[in-house]
C-alpha positions in Angstrom: 49.0 -49.9 27.8 52.0 -49.3 25.6 52.1 -51.3 22.4 55.8 -51.7 23.1 56.2 -54.4 25.5 57.8 -53.4 28.7 57.4 -49.8 28.2 54.8 -48.2 30.2 52.7 -44.9 28.8 52.3 -41.9 30.6 48.9 -41.7 32.1 47.5 -38.4 30.0 48.9 -39.6 26.6 46.2 -39.8 23.8 46.3 -42.2 21.2 45.8 -41.1 17.6 45.0 -42.7 14.6 46.5 -41.4 11.7 43.6 -43.1 9.2 41.2 -40.8 11.7 43.6 -37.8 11.1 43.5 -38.4 7.6 39.8 -39.0 7.0 39.1 -36.2 9.0 41.2 -34.3 6.6 39.7 -35.8 3.5 36.1 -34.9 4.9 36.9 -31.5 5.4 38.6 -30.8 1.7 35.2 -32.5 0.4 33.3 -29.7 2.4 35.0 -27.6 1.4 34.8 -28.3 -2.1 31.2 -28.9 -1.9 30.8 -25.6 -0.9 32.8 -23.9 -3.3 30.6 -25.7 -5.7 27.5 -24.6 -4.5 28.9 -20.9 -4.6 29.7 -21.6 -7.9 26.8 -22.8 -9.0 24.5 -19.8 -7.5 26.6 -17.8 -9.3 26.2 -19.3 -12.6 22.2 -19.5 -12.0 22.5 -15.6 -11.3 24.4 -15.3 -14.6 22.3 -17.4 -16.4 18.6 -15.6 -15.1 20.4 -12.2 -15.9 21.0 -13.4 -19.3 17.5 -15.2 -19.5 15.4 -11.9 -18.2 17.7 -9.1 -20.5 16.7 -11.4 -23.6 13.0 -11.5 -22.5 13.5 -8.2 -22.0 14.8 -7.1 -25.4 12.2 -9.8 -27.5 8.9 -7.9 -25.8 10.6 -4.9 -26.7 11.3 -5.9 -30.2 7.5 -7.4 -30.4 6.3 -3.8 -29.4 4.0 -4.9 -26.6 2.0 -2.7 -24.7 2.8 -1.7 -21.3 0.7 -2.0 -17.8 0.0 1.9 -17.9 -1.3 1.8 -21.5 -3.3 -1.3 -21.3 -5.2 0.8 -17.8 -5.0 3.7 -20.0 -7.6 1.6 -23.0 -9.7 0.1 -20.8 -10.7 3.4 -18.8 -11.3 4.3 -22.7 -13.3 1.1 -23.5 -15.4 1.7 -20.4 -15.9 5.9 -21.3 -16.9 4.5 -24.6 -19.5 1.6 -23.6 -21.5 4.3 -21.2 -21.3 6.9 -24.2 -22.2 3.9 -26.3 -25.4 2.9 -23.9 -26.4 6.4 -23.3 -26.7 7.4 -27.0 -28.5 4.0 -27.6 -31.0 4.8 -24.9 -31.4 8.7 -26.5 -32.1 6.8 -29.9 -34.8 4.8 -28.4 -36.6 7.9 -26.9 -35.7 9.9 -30.3 -37.7 7.0 -32.0 -40.4 6.8 -29.7 -41.6 10.3 -30.1 -41.5 10.2 -33.4 -43.5 7.0 -33.6 -45.4 9.1 -31.5 -46.0 11.9 -33.7 -46.0 9.9 -36.8 -49.9 8.5 -35.6 -50.7 11.6 -34.3 -52.8 14.6 -36.3 -51.1 16.1 -39.4 -49.0 19.1 -39.2 -50.0 22.2 -40.9 -47.2 21.9 -43.5 -49.0 19.1 -45.2 -52.2 19.6 -47.7 
């Protein structure tokens, strides 16, 4: 039971392989390094996103692009203008029909 001939080892003694301890330590260090690297990568990703977002916002602001609210107001104005245009078109057709009807009827008293 013991590596040395003629000596007995106590029954509850545990063999600890020095290679196993160093392997575990290496794996622990690798795991810690990977965790730190992942945390650093996430921090860099957040920083890059922040910089890119601010650059896009600045670019859009410099381009003088309409906001969502401005587009909604313009859409409402266009709808109102179309409705007004259709109403006026119907009125013009009605007036043209009345004018055509009165031109074919009896002559007015103002004409000789």
